[in-house]
Structure formats: structure tokens, C-alpha cells
ROVOKOL-153581 format. One record per residue (C-alpha): x, y, z; residue number from 1. Coordinates in pm, whole numbers, plus 50000, padded with zeros to 5 digits. Example, Ala and Ser with C-alpha at 12.3 -4.5 7.8 and 13.67 -1.06 7.14 Angstrom:
BEGIN
+-------+-------+-------+-----+
:     X :     Y :     Z :   k :
+-------+-------+-------+-----+
: 51230 : 49550 : 50780 :   1 :
: 51367 : 49894 : 50714 :   2 :
+-------+-------+-------+-----+
END
This chain:
BEGIN
+-------+-------+-------+-----+
:     X :     Y :     Z :   k :
+-------+-------+-------+-----+
: 30568 : 97221 : 71784 :   1 :
: 30521 : 97280 : 72155 :   2 :
: 30562 : 97013 : 72421 :   3 :
: 30430 : 96992 : 72774 :   4 :
: 30678 : 97051 : 73054 :   5 :
: 30791 : 96761 : 73270 :   6 :
: 30590 : 96886 : 73566 :   7 :
: 30275 : 96920 : 73352 :   8 :
: 30311 : 96561 : 73233 :   9 :
: 30383 : 96436 : 73586 :  10 :
: 30080 : 96621 : 73726 :  11 :
: 29854 : 96453 : 73468 :  12 :
: 29983 : 96104 : 73555 :  13 :
: 29732 : 95832 : 73634 :  14 :
: 29902 : 95701 : 73947 :  15 :
: 29802 : 95377 : 74114 :  16 :
: 29794 : 95325 : 74492 :  17 :
: 30140 : 95226 : 74608 :  18 :
: 30005 : 94894 : 74739 :  19 :
: 29925 : 94794 : 74379 :  20 :
: 30280 : 94877 : 74273 :  21 :
: 30414 : 94666 : 74558 :  22 :
: 30197 : 94374 : 74449 :  23 :
: 30372 : 94373 : 74110 :  24 :
: 30690 : 94275 : 74295 :  25 :
: 30521 : 94045 : 74545 :  26 :
: 30539 : 94296 : 74833 :  27 :
: 30228 : 94275 : 75051 :  28 :
: 30060 : 94580 : 75200 :  29 :
: 30180 : 94471 : 75546 :  30 :
: 30540 : 94506 : 75427 :  31 :
: 30495 : 94861 : 75299 :  32 :
: 30518 : 95168 : 75521 :  33 :
: 30313 : 95427 : 75326 :  34 :
: 30401 : 95795 : 75298 :  35 :
: 30069 : 95914 : 75160 :  36 :
: 29907 : 95719 : 74877 :  37 :
: 30183 : 95707 : 74616 :  38 :
: 30507 : 95631 : 74799 :  39 :
: 30616 : 95389 : 75068 :  40 :
: 30917 : 95240 : 75237 :  41 :
: 30984 : 94866 : 75213 :  42 :
: 31026 : 94706 : 75554 :  43 :
: 31357 : 94555 : 75661 :  44 :
: 31167 : 94244 : 75772 :  45 :
: 31047 : 94184 : 75416 :  46 :
: 31393 : 94254 : 75273 :  47 :
: 31541 : 93994 : 75508 :  48 :
: 31279 : 93739 : 75400 :  49 :
: 31376 : 93740 : 75029 :  50 :
: 31753 : 93700 : 75061 :  51 :
: 31748 : 93333 : 74959 :  52 :
: 31599 : 93414 : 74617 :  53 :
: 31815 : 93418 : 74301 :  54 :
: 31920 : 93755 : 74158 :  55 :
: 31781 : 93905 : 73842 :  56 :
: 31992 : 94067 : 73570 :  57 :
: 32150 : 94402 : 73656 :  58 :
: 32163 : 94670 : 73385 :  59 :
: 32371 : 94984 : 73444 :  60 :
: 32279 : 95304 : 73259 :  61 :
: 32557 : 95560 : 73224 :  62 :
: 32641 : 95834 : 72974 :  63 :
: 32899 : 96039 : 72792 :  64 :
: 33040 : 96344 : 72970 :  65 :
: 32747 : 96581 : 73033 :  66 :
: 32711 : 96892 : 72820 :  67 :
: 32470 : 97189 : 72833 :  68 :
: 32292 : 97018 : 72542 :  69 :
: 32159 : 96751 : 72777 :  70 :
: 32197 : 96373 : 72766 :  71 :
: 31897 : 96233 : 72957 :  72 :
: 32051 : 95951 : 73159 :  73 :
: 31774 : 95927 : 73420 :  74 :
: 31513 : 95967 : 73148 :  75 :
: 31669 : 95674 : 72961 :  76 :
: 31690 : 95466 : 73279 :  77 :
: 31318 : 95511 : 73337 :  78 :
: 31235 : 95465 : 72969 :  79 :
: 31432 : 95140 : 72952 :  80 :
: 31259 : 95009 : 73264 :  81 :
: 30920 : 95085 : 73111 :  82 :
: 31032 : 94937 : 72779 :  83 :
: 31135 : 94610 : 72943 :  84 :
: 30795 : 94584 : 73109 :  85 :
: 30627 : 94664 : 72777 :  86 :
: 30796 : 94368 : 72605 :  87 :
: 30677 : 94135 : 72881 :  88 :
: 30969 : 94135 : 73121 :  89 :
: 30943 : 94175 : 73498 :  90 :
: 31158 : 94484 : 73548 :  91 :
: 31220 : 94744 : 73816 :  92 :
: 31408 : 95074 : 73817 :  93 :
: 31656 : 95192 : 74082 :  94 :
: 31767 : 95556 : 74089 :  95 :
: 31898 : 95809 : 74340 :  96 :
: 31702 : 96067 : 74535 :  97 :
: 31730 : 96432 : 74434 :  98 :
: 31932 : 96684 : 74634 :  99 :
: 31777 : 97022 : 74709 : 100 :
: 32107 : 97189 : 74618 : 101 :
: 32099 : 97130 : 74241 : 102 :
: 31718 : 97139 : 74231 : 103 :
: 31727 : 97503 : 74340 : 104 :
: 32054 : 97564 : 74156 : 105 :
: 32104 : 97435 : 73802 : 106 :
: 31879 : 97134 : 73746 : 107 :
: 31532 : 97221 : 73871 : 108 :
: 31450 : 96854 : 73926 : 109 :
: 31579 : 96500 : 73872 : 110 :
: 31315 : 96234 : 73814 : 111 :
: 31348 : 96168 : 73442 : 112 :
: 31164 : 96371 : 73181 : 113 :
: 30889 : 96379 : 72922 : 114 :
: 30695 : 96052 : 72921 : 115 :
: 30977 : 95865 : 73096 : 116 :
: 30944 : 95994 : 73451 : 117 :
: 30909 : 95867 : 73804 : 118 :
: 30626 : 96011 : 74011 : 119 :
: 30534 : 96184 : 74239 : 120 :
: 30772 : 96428 : 74071 : 121 :
: 30723 : 96726 : 74303 : 122 :
: 30766 : 96531 : 74627 : 123 :
: 31070 : 96344 : 74493 : 124 :
: 31242 : 96669 : 74408 : 125 :
: 31162 : 96835 : 74739 : 126 :
: 31144 : 96662 : 75081 : 127 :
: 31029 : 96315 : 74960 : 128 :
: 31031 : 96079 : 75262 : 129 :
: 31281 : 96285 : 75461 : 130 :
: 31587 : 96063 : 75403 : 131 :
: 31822 : 96352 : 75327 : 132 :
: 31703 : 96544 : 75630 : 133 :
: 31776 : 96239 : 75847 : 134 :
: 32126 : 96211 : 75698 : 135 :
: 32189 : 96582 : 75755 : 136 :
: 32069 : 96554 : 76114 : 137 :
: 32275 : 96244 : 76189 : 138 :
: 32587 : 96401 : 76039 : 139 :
: 32547 : 96726 : 76232 : 140 :
: 32464 : 96544 : 76557 : 141 :
: 32813 : 96397 : 76536 : 142 :
: 32954 : 96745 : 76468 : 143 :
: 32781 : 96880 : 76777 : 144 :
: 32899 : 96589 : 76991 : 145 :
: 33262 : 96639 : 76883 : 146 :
: 33256 : 97006 : 76985 : 147 :
: 33066 : 96919 : 77301 : 148 :
: 33330 : 96661 : 77397 : 149 :
: 33603 : 96920 : 77352 : 150 :
: 33407 : 97178 : 77554 : 151 :
: 33360 : 96946 : 77853 : 152 :
: 33727 : 96867 : 77905 : 153 :
: 33841 : 96686 : 77588 : 154 :
: 33914 : 96352 : 77758 : 155 :
: 34015 : 96202 : 77423 : 156 :
: 34278 : 96476 : 77381 : 157 :
: 34153 : 96579 : 77037 : 158 :
: 34384 : 96826 : 76863 : 159 :
: 34156 : 97116 : 76765 : 160 :
: 34372 : 97172 : 76458 : 161 :
: 34306 : 96816 : 76343 : 162 :
: 33927 : 96790 : 76356 : 163 :
: 33853 : 96652 : 76008 : 164 :
: 33475 : 96614 : 76043 : 165 :
: 33296 : 96900 : 75864 : 166 :
: 32929 : 96991 : 75889 : 167 :
: 32676 : 96949 : 75605 : 168 :
: 32363 : 97112 : 75465 : 169 :
: 32158 : 96998 : 75163 : 170 :
: 32191 : 97325 : 74975 : 171 :
: 32442 : 97491 : 74745 : 172 :
: 32597 : 97759 : 74968 : 173 :
: 32950 : 97869 : 74883 : 174 :
: 32965 : 98102 : 75186 : 175 :
: 32984 : 97798 : 75414 : 176 :
: 33280 : 97626 : 75248 : 177 :
: 33522 : 97762 : 75508 : 178 :
: 33404 : 97911 : 75838 : 179 :
: 33526 : 97993 : 76187 : 180 :
: 33321 : 97818 : 76456 : 181 :
: 33269 : 97875 : 76829 : 182 :
: 33325 : 98250 : 76836 : 183 :
: 33166 : 98457 : 77112 : 184 :
: 33349 : 98375 : 77432 : 185 :
: 33406 : 98096 : 77681 : 186 :
: 33049 : 97966 : 77687 : 187 :
: 33056 : 97894 : 77312 : 188 :
: 33361 : 97666 : 77314 : 189 :
: 33704 : 97692 : 77156 : 190 :
: 33728 : 97888 : 76829 : 191 :
: 33854 : 97684 : 76533 : 192 :
: 33835 : 97666 : 76155 : 193 :
: 33558 : 97450 : 76017 : 194 :
: 33342 : 97422 : 75708 : 195 :
: 33038 : 97271 : 75540 : 196 :
: 32999 : 97019 : 75258 : 197 :
: 32672 : 96949 : 75079 : 198 :
: 32479 : 96657 : 75233 : 199 :
: 32529 : 96436 : 74929 : 200 :
: 32907 : 96454 : 74990 : 201 :
: 32866 : 96337 : 75351 : 202 :
: 33031 : 96013 : 75451 : 203 :
: 32703 : 95934 : 75626 : 204 :
: 32531 : 95944 : 75286 : 205 :
: 32795 : 95711 : 75141 : 206 :
: 32757 : 95473 : 75435 : 207 :
: 32377 : 95462 : 75411 : 208 :
: 32414 : 95377 : 75042 : 209 :
: 32670 : 95100 : 75103 : 210 :
: 32540 : 94942 : 75426 : 211 :
: 32363 : 94606 : 75411 : 212 :
: 32144 : 94649 : 75721 : 213 :
: 32117 : 94849 : 76043 : 214 :
: 32393 : 94653 : 76219 : 215 :
: 32629 : 94716 : 75928 : 216 :
: 32519 : 95079 : 75925 : 217 :
: 32606 : 95132 : 76293 : 218 :
: 32942 : 94959 : 76258 : 219 :
: 33035 : 95175 : 75960 : 220 :
: 32921 : 95492 : 76137 : 221 :
: 33137 : 95399 : 76435 : 222 :
: 33437 : 95343 : 76207 : 223 :
: 33434 : 95700 : 76073 : 224 :
: 33746 : 95900 : 76163 : 225 :
: 33647 : 96243 : 76294 : 226 :
: 33971 : 96386 : 76436 : 227 :
: 34327 : 96313 : 76546 : 228 :
: 34523 : 96369 : 76865 : 229 :
: 34852 : 96562 : 76876 : 230 :
: 35025 : 96224 : 76839 : 231 :
: 34822 : 96165 : 76518 : 232 :
: 34615 : 95889 : 76680 : 233 :
: 34276 : 95866 : 76502 : 234 :
: 33955 : 95943 : 76693 : 235 :
: 33652 : 95752 : 76571 : 236 :
: 33281 : 95835 : 76589 : 237 :
: 33240 : 95540 : 76827 : 238 :
: 33492 : 95709 : 77062 : 239 :
: 33255 : 96007 : 77075 : 240 :
: 32971 : 95756 : 77144 : 241 :
: 32765 : 95902 : 76859 : 242 :
: 32712 : 95592 : 76645 : 243 :
: 32407 : 95463 : 76836 : 244 :
: 32211 : 95787 : 76825 : 245 :
: 32306 : 95841 : 76460 : 246 :
: 32168 : 95496 : 76375 : 247 :
: 31843 : 95583 : 76552 : 248 :
: 31808 : 95895 : 76335 : 249 :
: 31875 : 95686 : 76022 : 250 :
: 31651 : 95391 : 76113 : 251 :
: 31369 : 95482 : 75873 : 252 :
: 31596 : 95642 : 75614 : 253 :
: 31773 : 95305 : 75576 : 254 :
: 31458 : 95147 : 75428 : 255 :
: 31427 : 95185 : 75047 : 256 :
: 31153 : 95400 : 74897 : 257 :
: 30909 : 95247 : 74646 : 258 :
: 30735 : 95469 : 74392 : 259 :
: 30621 : 95426 : 74030 : 260 :
: 30687 : 95537 : 73675 : 261 :
: 30428 : 95720 : 73465 : 262 :
: 30336 : 95375 : 73330 : 263 :
: 30282 : 95239 : 73683 : 264 :
: 30593 : 95022 : 73690 : 265 :
: 30789 : 94984 : 74018 : 266 :
: 31081 : 95210 : 74095 : 267 :
: 31309 : 95222 : 74399 : 268 :
: 31442 : 95569 : 74475 : 269 :
: 31693 : 95564 : 74760 : 270 :
: 32011 : 95747 : 74853 : 271 :
: 32183 : 96014 : 74651 : 272 :
: 32559 : 96066 : 74663 : 273 :
: 32686 : 96291 : 74382 : 274 :
: 32917 : 96123 : 74132 : 275 :
: 33157 : 96415 : 74092 : 276 :
: 33234 : 96447 : 74466 : 277 :
: 33108 : 96112 : 74601 : 278 :
: 33043 : 95762 : 74462 : 279 :
: 32732 : 95847 : 74262 : 280 :
: 32509 : 95540 : 74303 : 281 :
: 32177 : 95463 : 74469 : 282 :
: 32178 : 95243 : 74780 : 283 :
: 32307 : 94888 : 74784 : 284 :
: 32002 : 94779 : 74984 : 285 :
: 31763 : 94914 : 74717 : 286 :
: 31955 : 94753 : 74430 : 287 :
: 32000 : 94415 : 74598 : 288 :
: 31635 : 94408 : 74707 : 289 :
: 31517 : 94488 : 74354 : 290 :
: 31736 : 94207 : 74218 : 291 :
: 31551 : 93960 : 74444 : 292 :
: 31211 : 94079 : 74321 : 293 :
: 31253 : 94149 : 73947 : 294 :
: 31408 : 93960 : 73656 : 295 :
: 31569 : 94279 : 73523 : 296 :
: 31683 : 94577 : 73731 : 297 :
: 31779 : 94902 : 73558 : 298 :
: 31993 : 95137 : 73763 : 299 :
: 32200 : 95445 : 73688 : 300 :
: 32530 : 95596 : 73795 : 301 :
: 32575 : 95972 : 73804 : 302 :
: 32727 : 96193 : 73533 : 303 :
: 32953 : 96040 : 73267 : 304 :
: 33091 : 95687 : 73266 : 305 :
: 33435 : 95816 : 73367 : 306 :
: 33287 : 95910 : 73707 : 307 :
: 32960 : 95735 : 73795 : 308 :
: 33014 : 95408 : 73608 : 309 :
: 33377 : 95381 : 73719 : 310 :
: 33268 : 95420 : 74083 : 311 :
: 32968 : 95190 : 74041 : 312 :
: 33196 : 94919 : 73905 : 313 :
: 33502 : 94974 : 74126 : 314 :
: 33330 : 95070 : 74453 : 315 :
: 32965 : 94963 : 74468 : 316 :
: 33004 : 94633 : 74284 : 317 :
: 33323 : 94552 : 74477 : 318 :
: 33159 : 94627 : 74814 : 319 :
: 32824 : 94462 : 74744 : 320 :
: 32933 : 94165 : 74533 : 321 :
: 32735 : 94288 : 74231 : 322 :
: 32810 : 94225 : 73863 : 323 :
: 32620 : 94400 : 73581 : 324 :
: 32501 : 94193 : 73287 : 325 :
: 32502 : 94489 : 73048 : 326 :
: 32590 : 94859 : 73043 : 327 :
: 32387 : 95112 : 72844 : 328 :
: 32569 : 95432 : 72746 : 329 :
: 32341 : 95728 : 72676 : 330 :
: 32441 : 95974 : 72406 : 331 :
: 32263 : 96241 : 72206 : 332 :
: 32325 : 96382 : 71862 : 333 :
: 32322 : 96730 : 72018 : 334 :
: 32595 : 96639 : 72267 : 335 :
: 32806 : 96483 : 71991 : 336 :
: 32782 : 96809 : 71796 : 337 :
: 32880 : 97009 : 72104 : 338 :
: 33179 : 96780 : 72161 : 339 :
: 33257 : 96840 : 71794 : 340 :
: 33283 : 97215 : 71850 : 341 :
: 32932 : 97345 : 71778 : 342 :
: 32798 : 97616 : 72010 : 343 :
: 32473 : 97546 : 72195 : 344 :
: 32285 : 97811 : 71997 : 345 :
: 32356 : 97627 : 71670 : 346 :
: 32281 : 97269 : 71773 : 347 :
: 31950 : 97261 : 71588 : 348 :
: 32111 : 97276 : 71243 : 349 :
: 32222 : 96951 : 71078 : 350 :
: 32600 : 96903 : 71099 : 351 :
: 32712 : 96548 : 71034 : 352 :
: 33080 : 96648 : 71037 : 353 :
: 33048 : 96786 : 71389 : 354 :
: 32870 : 96469 : 71503 : 355 :
: 33158 : 96260 : 71371 : 356 :
: 33413 : 96496 : 71530 : 357 :
: 33244 : 96462 : 71870 : 358 :
: 33202 : 96084 : 71867 : 359 :
: 33549 : 96003 : 72013 : 360 :
: 33415 : 96108 : 72355 : 361 :
: 33155 : 95833 : 72323 : 362 :
: 33415 : 95593 : 72186 : 363 :
: 33642 : 95636 : 72486 : 364 :
: 33356 : 95556 : 72723 : 365 :
: 33267 : 95244 : 72524 : 366 :
: 33627 : 95124 : 72531 : 367 :
: 33660 : 95195 : 72903 : 368 :
: 33345 : 95002 : 72989 : 369 :
: 33442 : 94705 : 72777 : 370 :
: 33767 : 94685 : 72975 : 371 :
: 33554 : 94582 : 73275 : 372 :
: 33435 : 94276 : 73082 : 373 :
: 33075 : 94387 : 73031 : 374 :
: 32882 : 94413 : 72702 : 375 :
: 32784 : 94766 : 72596 : 376 :
: 32477 : 94901 : 72418 : 377 :
: 32450 : 95270 : 72318 : 378 :
: 32115 : 95444 : 72356 : 379 :
: 32075 : 95748 : 72133 : 380 :
: 31831 : 95962 : 72328 : 381 :
: 31620 : 96121 : 72056 : 382 :
: 31568 : 96495 : 72019 : 383 :
: 31320 : 96638 : 71767 : 384 :
: 31597 : 96829 : 71588 : 385 :
: 31798 : 96511 : 71513 : 386 :
: 31822 : 96424 : 71144 : 387 :
: 31844 : 96073 : 70998 : 388 :
: 32194 : 96143 : 70869 : 389 :
: 32317 : 96254 : 71210 : 390 :
: 32167 : 95951 : 71386 : 391 :
: 32321 : 95722 : 71125 : 392 :
: 32661 : 95884 : 71181 : 393 :
: 32643 : 95791 : 71550 : 394 :
: 32528 : 95437 : 71469 : 395 :
: 32812 : 95391 : 71219 : 396 :
: 33070 : 95518 : 71467 : 397 :
: 32942 : 95290 : 71746 : 398 :
: 32951 : 94992 : 71508 : 399 :
: 33318 : 95072 : 71438 : 400 :
: 33376 : 95041 : 71815 : 401 :
: 33232 : 94689 : 71824 : 402 :
: 32897 : 94785 : 71980 : 403 :
: 32547 : 94871 : 71860 : 404 :
: 32349 : 95194 : 71896 : 405 :
: 31969 : 95210 : 71917 : 406 :
: 31761 : 95523 : 71870 : 407 :
: 31519 : 95557 : 72163 : 408 :
: 31220 : 95793 : 72173 : 409 :
: 31109 : 95733 : 72531 : 410 :
: 31096 : 96106 : 72619 : 411 :
: 30831 : 96160 : 72353 : 412 :
: 30653 : 95823 : 72343 : 413 :
: 30724 : 95647 : 72673 : 414 :
: 30771 : 95271 : 72651 : 415 :
: 30648 : 95262 : 72292 : 416 :
: 30960 : 95459 : 72205 : 417 :
: 31200 : 95247 : 72414 : 418 :
: 31079 : 94897 : 72330 : 419 :
: 31346 : 94852 : 72060 : 420 :
: 31616 : 94951 : 72309 : 421 :
: 31473 : 94704 : 72562 : 422 :
: 31477 : 94425 : 72302 : 423 :
: 31840 : 94500 : 72215 : 424 :
: 31946 : 94499 : 72581 : 425 :
: 31777 : 94163 : 72645 : 426 :
: 31931 : 94022 : 72328 : 427 :
: 32276 : 94146 : 72431 : 428 :
: 32246 : 93995 : 72780 : 429 :
: 32139 : 93661 : 72633 : 430 :
: 32410 : 93662 : 72365 : 431 :
: 32714 : 93822 : 72528 : 432 :
: 32800 : 93670 : 72864 : 433 :
: 32949 : 93933 : 73096 : 434 :
: 33286 : 93855 : 73252 : 435 :
: 33299 : 94142 : 73498 : 436 :
: 33623 : 94237 : 73673 : 437 :
: 33720 : 94552 : 73863 : 438 :
: 33988 : 94783 : 73724 : 439 :
: 34244 : 94724 : 74001 : 440 :
: 34300 : 94473 : 74284 : 441 :
: 34247 : 94552 : 74652 : 442 :
: 34618 : 94500 : 74723 : 443 :
: 34738 : 94772 : 74485 : 444 :
: 34890 : 95073 : 74671 : 445 :
: 34654 : 95371 : 74702 : 446 :
: 34868 : 95606 : 74490 : 447 :
: 34880 : 95342 : 74216 : 448 :
: 34501 : 95307 : 74226 : 449 :
: 34467 : 95682 : 74170 : 450 :
: 34716 : 95665 : 73884 : 451 :
: 34540 : 95363 : 73734 : 452 :
: 34209 : 95549 : 73714 : 453 :
: 34383 : 95859 : 73579 : 454 :
: 34565 : 95672 : 73303 : 455 :
: 34322 : 95391 : 73211 : 456 :
: 33988 : 95575 : 73245 : 457 :
: 34071 : 95943 : 73191 : 458 :
: 34367 : 95861 : 72959 : 459 :
: 34586 : 96114 : 73138 : 460 :
: 34964 : 96088 : 73143 : 461 :
: 34930 : 96035 : 73518 : 462 :
: 34812 : 96185 : 73846 : 463 :
: 35019 : 96459 : 74008 : 464 :
: 35046 : 96425 : 74387 : 465 :
: 35287 : 96620 : 74607 : 466 :
: 35493 : 96447 : 74875 : 467 :
: 35251 : 96544 : 75151 : 468 :
: 34969 : 96356 : 74978 : 469 :
: 35191 : 96056 : 74902 : 470 :
: 35298 : 96046 : 75268 : 471 :
: 34935 : 96062 : 75380 : 472 :
: 34842 : 95771 : 75154 : 473 :
: 35139 : 95574 : 75288 : 474 :
: 35030 : 95644 : 75647 : 475 :
: 34681 : 95513 : 75574 : 476 :
: 34827 : 95199 : 75421 : 477 :
: 35032 : 95141 : 75736 : 478 :
: 34714 : 95188 : 75944 : 479 :
: 34542 : 94908 : 75749 : 480 :
: 34345 : 95108 : 75493 : 481 :
: 34556 : 95022 : 75189 : 482 :
: 34303 : 94776 : 75046 : 483 :
: 34030 : 95039 : 75009 : 484 :
: 33911 : 95152 : 74664 : 485 :
: 33951 : 95512 : 74552 : 486 :
: 33669 : 95763 : 74494 : 487 :
: 33780 : 96039 : 74256 : 488 :
: 33628 : 96386 : 74309 : 489 :
: 33660 : 96558 : 73972 : 490 :
: 33466 : 96775 : 73730 : 491 :
: 33198 : 96580 : 73543 : 492 :
: 33227 : 96782 : 73224 : 493 :
: 33553 : 96641 : 73093 : 494 :
: 33796 : 96351 : 73115 : 495 :
: 34039 : 96615 : 73244 : 496 :
: 34007 : 96851 : 73542 : 497 :
: 33932 : 97134 : 73296 : 498 :
: 33552 : 97148 : 73247 : 499 :
: 33597 : 97315 : 72908 : 500 :
: 33809 : 97034 : 72757 : 501 :
: 33553 : 96840 : 72556 : 502 :
: 33594 : 96538 : 72332 : 503 :
: 33862 : 96280 : 72410 : 504 :
: 34167 : 96486 : 72510 : 505 :
: 34519 : 96351 : 72559 : 506 :
: 34846 : 96494 : 72687 : 507 :
: 34726 : 96613 : 73029 : 508 :
: 34773 : 96523 : 73395 : 509 :
: 34529 : 96494 : 73686 : 510 :
: 34634 : 96719 : 73979 : 511 :
: 34527 : 96573 : 74316 : 512 :
: 34473 : 96862 : 74557 : 513 :
: 34372 : 96671 : 74869 : 514 :
: 34292 : 96318 : 74991 : 515 :
: 34034 : 96224 : 75254 : 516 :
: 33987 : 95892 : 75431 : 517 :
: 33626 : 95770 : 75450 : 518 :
: 33701 : 95477 : 75680 : 519 :
: 33336 : 95402 : 75755 : 520 :
: 33223 : 95408 : 75393 : 521 :
: 33532 : 95215 : 75297 : 522 :
: 33709 : 95428 : 75038 : 523 :
: 33967 : 95704 : 74998 : 524 :
: 33853 : 96028 : 74831 : 525 :
: 34100 : 96200 : 74596 : 526 :
: 33997 : 96561 : 74533 : 527 :
: 34122 : 96667 : 74190 : 528 :
: 34162 : 97009 : 74032 : 529 :
: 33917 : 97280 : 74138 : 530 :
: 33622 : 97054 : 74226 : 531 :
: 33433 : 97165 : 74540 : 532 :
: 33254 : 96944 : 74795 : 533 :
: 33018 : 97239 : 74856 : 534 :
: 32882 : 97372 : 74525 : 535 :
: 32765 : 97729 : 74475 : 536 :
: 32450 : 97859 : 74310 : 537 :
: 32469 : 97985 : 73948 : 538 :
: 32418 : 98350 : 73856 : 539 :
: 32047 : 98281 : 73797 : 540 :
: 31946 : 97987 : 74020 : 541 :
: 31641 : 97775 : 73941 : 542 :
: 31502 : 97882 : 74279 : 543 :
: 31411 : 98221 : 74128 : 544 :
: 31143 : 98051 : 73917 : 545 :
: 31008 : 97797 : 74166 : 546 :
: 30686 : 97902 : 74338 : 547 :
: 30328 : 97804 : 74423 : 548 :
: 30057 : 97909 : 74179 : 549 :
: 29709 : 98038 : 74270 : 550 :
: 29570 : 97689 : 74332 : 551 :
: 29867 : 97575 : 74540 : 552 :
: 30055 : 97367 : 74280 : 553 :
: 30432 : 97389 : 74247 : 554 :
: 30559 : 97569 : 73939 : 555 :
: 30916 : 97603 : 73813 : 556 :
: 31038 : 97247 : 73856 : 557 :
: 31145 : 97136 : 73510 : 558 :
+-------+-------+-------+-----+
END
């Protein structure tokens, strides 16, 4: 049996004018700033006007550790949103924007899949409404102003060896990880080491996704530490006088984007920090706005629950005062078999033993999420090669963990295939009252927070930090940053820092290579193992197959 590609399905979508989608949530045309006919930004004025309304129920969609077999977290997020609307609920979806880096690298797109997609698919995966370009420009404006300040006399006495602000570009480009800047003589400034991160790892991205409004945005931008003096005194972005101009560049990007699913249900797509090197959640302003407008809001957190969900719960919820009513963990039979030791080429053959052997990865995520005090439902994202016996093996295992698994066929059937999942989620929310609590208190020392995540979420024996890192954490505590949460930068493929260690491993440690203070965003980043904040392209990047066809349509996006 052959199936249409995601881009074929998206291109055949019967989209409605974005004003009609806004009306479903009570947003008038005057409060929408259209970008063409099928996407718009929601005005800050309207957002301010709905703040006195009660919040709807927040549903977090997360997943097991990703495998090459595919899990379909965004697809399930969209499918569940459509399913909730199908059973008569007023529901909206909130997801992140796509980065050009992975689109042209490994993924080839990120807007759901099959008949559970958000459209316009091509625009969302390319330039969309320009938010990422604005973030890149604002970030690099600050970079230019730092070097310009040094060039014109360095009145702040910045130590060139201690400029910690790197540049960014929204592309996977390993050649830019470490560079030498300002070569070429006196007129080009003072030569120094520098480097690039990908835009989605920028602190500006994190700030845009955590800020409540433009005033909060500018304050957070001003609070970013960009360098130190020889006496180790911090230099802030506000000292460079860059925060005002950066806010101007981000003025429109701060407003959430409204689009629609294939079934013409509302979806907010805004912000896009990665979950392996950043905090992995869409913007606070999009989520909180959706909660004022819909009875149920379905959002996702990047990669597996050990990364995205942990950061959603410990960082985003802590900062924004959010509390999920239910968490949905996405798993597939194929991924269970791969965790059970089956090679990708052999995943199509029935192997109940391998499914059972791989289920402990799912079990650890369920147990971790329950420790936050939230009820858990497992969504088995259906693949055509799944057998009844394999699906039942997953359901039986999940039942042994005190949760329930539902087979969902949204990829193939849209909301008709996810209605049962939607019913189970609503039933769970009504039956099991969430008692959400973060994993650690604000007052816990930073090193202990890192160790708590390593031991309680990853199940490591502990985090390994040399004395230099411990001293740095202690210094930040003495400077007043000790109450910040921790954002772990780690491979998404495993509970460990070894991407090949599948299942639910034990008997390992988490090596912390570096720590970075994101004072404006309000968290400390712990970089673990070999993870990079500037990814590289694979041997055969998706970009090789992306092109325009003879009639001008995009081909090659998945």
C-alpha cells in the first residue's frame, strides 16, 4: 500500500481564511495581523484584554527517547487537538516553530504528519512570519555592539578574553562552532576567539519564549550577561545599551502566530528552542493566551520526556505559573522494538519479545512524569506494520505501570483515528486530579539541582563536575543567581550522554563539560557529554532533495 507524502497531503488541504479560524477562539479580524490568507499574528492589545478570563486545561504531549524508527510527537499533538474538537470540546494546539537547521539537515520539516498536520506546511518549515530571522538579527546586533564598544575605546573595560556572548545563525554549520574574529588589521578591531551557536540555542530565543510582554522582554534582554572585566565584574546587555534596539527588532516576533490544522482547528505556532540544547517549549505568551481562549490546550515539549518534559515542568511551568492537567507520552511499537535490540531494517516483522524488552524505556518516562504529580496517558502512535499482539504487549506493560495506553491512528485517519485518545484524556483529567509540583525547590544549590535531574530523571549515579565548574556555580550563587532552575544540554537519544545507549540503562554518570549562565532567560545551562550548541549537517542532508518543481511548488519537505 502506498501513502501520500506529508507535503502532498498538506498541499491538498482545504484551508479556511485565518479570520474564520480566529473567530473559533473569539478573536476578531481587527485583532489579527494577517501574513497572507492563512496565517496571522494575534495582537498584544487583544492578549491583554483576555487576561481576566479563567484558564482552560493544559495537556502536555511528550515522548519516549527518539529513535530512527520515529515516534510522532508533533503528529500526536495535532491529532489529539483535532480529536478533542471532534468529540465536541473547544481545543487549541500550541507547538514550536521549525528551525531551518534541522529542516535542511535531518528532519525535512516539523509540522506534524499524515492527516494530523498544521498548515501552511511549506511556509511553517521555511521563513514563516520571520520570527527566527528577527531573533537572529537581534542577537547579532548585540554581538556587533559589543565589538563596536571595544573598538571605540572600551569604556566598560571589557576583558577580550572574557566575552561570553557568541553569534548565531539558523543553520547547521559545524565550521562556525569556533572562529577567530576581527582579523585584518587595525580598522577591523581586536582579534579574539569567538563562535556561533544555532539560533534556537540563543538566549534571545529563550527570553522571547519566556517573556510575558514587551516590557518583560526588554528587561530580560537587558539582564543578559555578555562579558566580564578583568576583575570578573559582569557586563550586561543594558550596559552596552542594546536592549532597546533589540526589543524593537523583536516587537512583531513577540506576538504569537495563529494558523490551522488540516481540519481547520486553531493552532498557535510560536518560538522554537531545541530541547537538547535549550528548554524545548513554545512561547509562554502563546500557551497562556490559548488557555484564556480554549477549554483544552494541547502543547508539546521537544524530544523525550527526560529533556523536553523535564524542562517544561521545571522551567516553563515554574516561570509562568502553569500546571498541566495531564501528560500524554507518545510511544510506537517500532521504537519499542528498537529499544529491545531490533535493527531498523527488521522493524516490520512481528517481535513481541523485543517489544517487551524495549518497554522499560517507556516505563521510566511514565514513572518520572508521575513523580511530578500529574496523571499520565500513553498514546501508541499507530504504524501499518504494527500487529495486534505487539500493541497488546505495550498496553499490558503500561497497565503494569499504573497507566493506560490507547492506540491512536491520527496519522492515517485524522481526528477519526484520535477520538478514542481524546476521550481517554478528558476522562483522565476529570477523574485524576493533578497535584503538580516541580522536581526541586528554588533554594536548592545549583550543583544539587544538576545532580537531582541526573539521578531522579536520568537515573544516573550522579553528575560529574570538576572543581572549576563547581566554583563557577558557587560564584553565581554568591551573585544572586542560586535560585535559578537548570537547563540540561544533553543528547536526546538516551537517558545517558551516550546516544547509542537505548532502553533504561543504569550504572552510569553524567559528565558536565561546561556551564553557562542565561541571566536574562533565568536559568543555568549545563552542557553534558559531547552535545553541541551548533549542530552539523549529516552526510546526506535533506537540503540535497529540496527544490522547486516545474510549476513552482516546493518538493523534498517530508
